[in-house]
C-alpha positions as CSV (number, residue, x, y, z in Angstrom):
1,M,100.8,112.1,81.7
2,I,98.0,108.6,81.3
3,D,98.8,106.8,77.8
4,R,95.5,105.8,76.8
5,P,96.1,104.0,73.6
6,E,99.1,101.5,75.4
7,L,96.6,101.6,78.5
8,G,93.5,100.6,76.6
9,A,95.7,98.1,74.5
10,Y,97.3,96.4,77.4
11,L,94.2,96.0,79.6
12,R,92.7,94.5,76.6
13,A,95.9,91.7,75.8
14,R,95.6,91.0,79.9
15,R,91.7,89.9,79.5
16,E,92.1,88.0,76.4
17,A,95.2,85.7,78.1
18,L,92.6,85.0,81.1
19,Q,90.2,82.1,81.1
20,P,87.7,81.8,83.3
21,S,89.2,79.1,85.0
22,D,92.2,81.2,86.0
23,V,89.8,83.4,88.2
24,G,87.6,80.8,89.8
25,L,84.5,81.3,86.8
26,P,82.6,78.7,85.1
27,P,83.6,78.1,81.8
28,G,79.9,78.7,80.4
29,R,78.9,79.0,77.0
30,R,80.6,79.0,73.7
31,R,82.6,82.5,73.6
32,R,83.2,83.9,70.6
33,T,86.4,85.7,71.4
34,A,88.9,84.8,73.2
35,G,89.9,84.9,76.9
36,L,87.4,86.7,79.2
37,R,84.8,88.8,78.6
38,R,85.0,92.8,79.4
39,E,81.5,92.8,82.0
40,E,83.3,89.5,83.6
41,V,86.7,91.5,84.1
42,A,84.2,94.5,85.1
43,A,82.8,92.8,88.0
44,L,86.1,91.1,88.9
45,C,87.4,95.2,89.5
46,H,84.4,96.0,90.9
47,M,83.1,98.4,88.8
48,S,80.7,99.2,85.3
49,A,81.4,97.2,82.1
50,D,81.1,100.7,80.6
51,Y,83.6,102.0,82.5
52,Y,86.2,99.4,82.1
53,A,85.4,99.2,78.3
54,R,86.1,103.2,78.1
55,L,89.3,102.2,79.5
56,E,90.0,99.7,76.9
57,R,88.7,101.6,73.8
58,G,90.9,104.8,75.0
59,T,88.4,107.2,75.7
60,G,87.8,106.8,79.6
61,P,88.9,109.1,82.0
62,Q,92.2,108.9,83.9
63,P,91.6,105.9,86.7
64,S,92.2,106.8,90.1
65,E,94.9,104.9,92.1
66,Q,92.3,102.8,93.8
67,M,90.4,102.0,90.4
68,V,93.8,100.8,89.1
69,A,94.9,98.5,91.7
70,A,91.3,97.6,91.5
71,I,92.2,96.6,88.1
72,A,95.5,94.9,88.8
73,Q,93.9,92.7,91.5
74,G,91.0,91.9,88.7
75,L,93.3,90.5,86.4
76,H,95.8,89.1,88.4
77,L,98.6,90.9,87.3
78,S,101.8,90.2,88.7
79,R,103.5,92.9,90.8
80,A,105.5,93.9,87.7
81,E,102.3,93.9,85.6
82,R,100.6,95.7,88.2
83,D,103.5,98.3,88.1
84,H,103.6,99.0,84.2
85,V,99.5,99.6,84.6
86,F,100.1,102.5,87.4
87,R,102.5,104.0,85.1
88,L,100.5,104.1,82.4
89,A,97.7,105.4,83.8
90,G,100.0,108.4,84.8
91,H,100.7,107.2,88.8
92,R,103.6,106.4,90.6
93,P,103.7,102.2,91.8
94,P,103.0,101.6,95.4
95,E,105.4,100.5,97.2
96,S,106.0,96.7,97.0
97,G,106.5,94.0,99.0
98,A,105.6,94.0,103.1
99,G,102.8,96.4,103.7
100,S,101.4,96.1,100.0
101,D,97.5,95.3,99.7
102,H,97.9,93.4,96.0
103,V,97.8,90.3,96.3
104,G,99.6,88.0,94.1
105,P,97.9,85.7,90.9
106,G,99.3,82.5,92.6
107,M,97.3,83.2,95.6
108,M,94.5,84.4,93.9
109,R,94.3,81.4,91.9
110,I,93.8,79.2,95.0
111,F,91.5,81.9,96.6
112,D,89.4,81.7,93.6
113,R,88.6,78.4,93.7
114,L,87.4,78.4,97.6
115,V,83.9,79.9,96.7
116,D,82.1,77.7,99.4
117,T,84.6,77.9,102.1
118,P,85.5,80.5,105.0
119,A,88.8,81.6,103.6
120,E,90.5,85.0,103.9
121,V,93.9,86.6,102.6
122,V,95.0,89.5,105.4
123,T,98.2,90.8,105.8
124,E,100.8,90.6,108.2
125,L,98.9,93.4,110.7
126,G,95.6,91.0,110.2
127,E,93.7,93.4,108.0
128,T,92.1,91.5,105.4
129,L,92.2,92.2,102.1
130,L,90.2,89.1,100.2
131,Q,87.0,87.3,101.4
132,T,85.1,84.3,100.4
133,P,81.4,85.1,101.0
134,L,81.2,82.6,103.9
135,A,84.2,84.2,105.5
136,A,81.9,87.2,105.1
137,A,79.1,85.8,106.8
138,L,81.1,84.4,109.8
139,F,83.6,87.0,110.2
140,G,81.9,90.1,108.9
141,D,82.1,92.5,105.7
142,A,85.8,93.5,105.9
143,S,85.5,95.8,102.9
144,Q,83.5,98.3,104.7
145,R,86.6,98.6,107.4
146,H,89.1,101.4,106.7
147,G,92.1,102.8,108.4
148,P,93.4,101.6,111.2
149,S,90.2,99.6,111.7
150,R,91.0,97.2,109.2
151,S,93.4,95.8,111.0
152,I,91.4,93.1,113.7
153,G,94.4,93.6,116.3
154,W,93.2,97.6,116.5
155,R,89.8,96.7,117.0
156,W,90.4,94.6,119.0
157,F,91.5,96.8,121.8
158,T,89.3,100.0,120.5
159,E,86.1,98.6,119.5
160,P,84.1,96.8,122.1
161,G,81.9,94.4,120.1
162,A,84.9,93.2,118.5
163,R,85.3,90.2,120.7
164,D,82.1,89.2,120.9
165,L,82.6,86.7,118.0
166,F,85.1,84.9,120.6
167,P,84.0,82.6,123.3
168,P,84.9,84.5,126.8
169,E,87.3,82.0,127.6
170,D,89.0,82.5,124.6
171,R,89.6,86.1,124.7
172,D,92.7,86.8,126.8
173,T,95.0,84.2,124.9
174,T,93.7,86.2,121.9
175,A,94.5,89.1,123.0
176,R,98.3,87.7,124.0
177,L,98.0,86.3,120.5
178,Y,98.0,89.9,119.0
179,V,100.4,91.7,121.0
180,S,103.1,88.8,120.4
181,S,102.4,89.0,116.7
182,L,102.7,93.0,116.4
183,R,105.9,93.5,118.9
184,E,107.2,90.6,116.3
185,V,106.6,92.4,113.0
186,A,107.2,95.6,114.5
187,T,111.0,94.6,115.4
188,R,111.0,93.3,112.2
189,R,109.7,96.0,110.3
190,G,111.7,98.8,112.5
191,A,110.8,101.9,113.6
192,G,108.6,104.5,111.3
193,S,106.7,101.2,109.6
194,R,103.3,100.9,109.5
195,A,103.3,98.5,112.3
196,A,105.1,100.4,114.6
197,Q,102.8,103.1,113.8
198,L,100.1,100.7,114.7
199,A,101.7,99.8,118.3
200,D,102.3,103.2,119.3
201,E,98.5,104.2,118.5
202,L,97.8,101.0,120.4
203,L,100.0,102.4,123.3
204,Q,98.1,105.4,123.7
205,R,94.5,104.5,123.5
206,S,94.5,101.1,125.6
207,D,95.3,100.6,128.8
208,E,95.0,96.5,128.6
209,F,97.3,97.0,125.1
210,R,99.9,98.5,126.9
211,A,100.1,96.2,129.9
212,L,100.0,93.1,127.5
213,W,103.5,95.4,125.5
214,D,105.2,95.6,128.8
215,R,105.1,91.9,128.9
216,H,107.5,91.8,125.9
217,E,105.7,88.4,124.5
218,V,107.2,86.7,121.8
219,G,106.8,83.7,119.7
220,L,103.4,83.0,121.2
221,V,101.7,80.5,118.3
222,P,98.1,80.1,118.0
223,G,95.9,76.7,117.8
224,S,95.4,75.1,114.8
225,V,91.7,75.2,116.1
226,K,89.4,78.4,116.1
227,R,86.4,78.8,118.1
228,Y,83.5,80.9,117.2
229,D,79.9,82.3,118.7
230,H,78.3,83.0,115.9
231,P,75.0,84.7,116.4
232,E,73.1,83.4,114.4
233,V,73.5,79.2,114.1
234,G,76.1,79.6,117.9
235,R,79.0,77.8,118.6
236,I,81.9,76.8,115.5
237,E,84.9,74.7,115.6
238,L,86.8,75.1,112.7
239,H,90.6,73.8,111.7
240,C,92.5,76.9,110.4
241,Q,95.0,76.0,107.4
242,V,97.8,78.7,106.6
243,L,99.4,79.3,103.3
244,L,102.0,82.0,103.4
245,D,102.9,84.0,100.7
246,P,106.8,85.7,101.8
247,E,107.2,87.5,99.2
248,Q,104.5,90.0,100.1
249,A,103.8,89.1,103.5
250,H,100.4,87.5,103.1
251,V,98.5,84.9,104.1
252,L,95.9,82.9,103.2
253,L,93.5,81.5,106.2
254,V,91.1,78.5,104.7
255,Y,88.9,77.5,107.7
256,T,87.0,74.1,107.9
257,A,84.7,71.9,110.1
258,V,85.2,67.8,110.1
259,P,82.7,66.1,108.3
260,G,79.7,65.1,111.0
261,T,80.0,67.2,113.8
262,E,77.7,69.5,115.0
263,S,80.1,72.8,114.0
264,H,79.7,71.1,109.9
265,D,76.5,70.8,110.2
266,R,76.7,74.8,111.8
267,L,78.8,76.2,109.1
268,R,76.6,74.4,106.2
269,L,73.5,76.4,107.9
270,L,75.5,80.1,108.0
271,S,76.2,79.2,104.3
272,V,72.6,78.9,103.7
273,V,71.6,81.8,106.2
274,A,74.6,83.7,104.0
275,A,72.9,83.1,100.2
């Protein structure tokens, strides 16, 4: 059962404990109250300011599990804090660790500072959890994907247009990398895991995946330089830096171009197109 007074008090306390710099926002004008404004938190949580304000006042409806997850992410809560909010809202907390969609606050603080860089947070199954605007312009808006199609590996073997961004000469290697990675994750997580289920479904749907799976390749390592053929700006070569959160099994990918190169100019052009 939802505890509206406690939920409202806890959300208010967490909001007032955050500063704009904690969530990648500019300081702005002089503030009358401590912490973030309600409308700023509402924007971070992708909900209306009125809805969020009602939750803080203890007069709103019971938020869904999806809403609670969005609030936990927007307020940069730790796993323990996230679980506390779920319980106050009358829901069972989601499973923690590998497979969780909750991005840790430390990684969120880094991600919030990459607003002008292509960057994304992905799960071990290649599911994009967060994207900067420039990453969405480069790879497509991941927020529109649901179910298995959230995984780039799934799309690679089931959706005809998933490979269009990759140069033809790189596609065979990329396919092998996806299969090798999925095999390692499925072995590590065991039978019945989401990784094992994803592999089983791909074995039924894709002859190419089945042929690569039968090769039993593991340990393949992607190169640090990625090449993409963007439909609006052309070929871009980017260096990919990787930051791992081992507790959540999430990876922060940051893409940069060497200054002075054609790829650097095209990346800047893409930022203009995206804006």
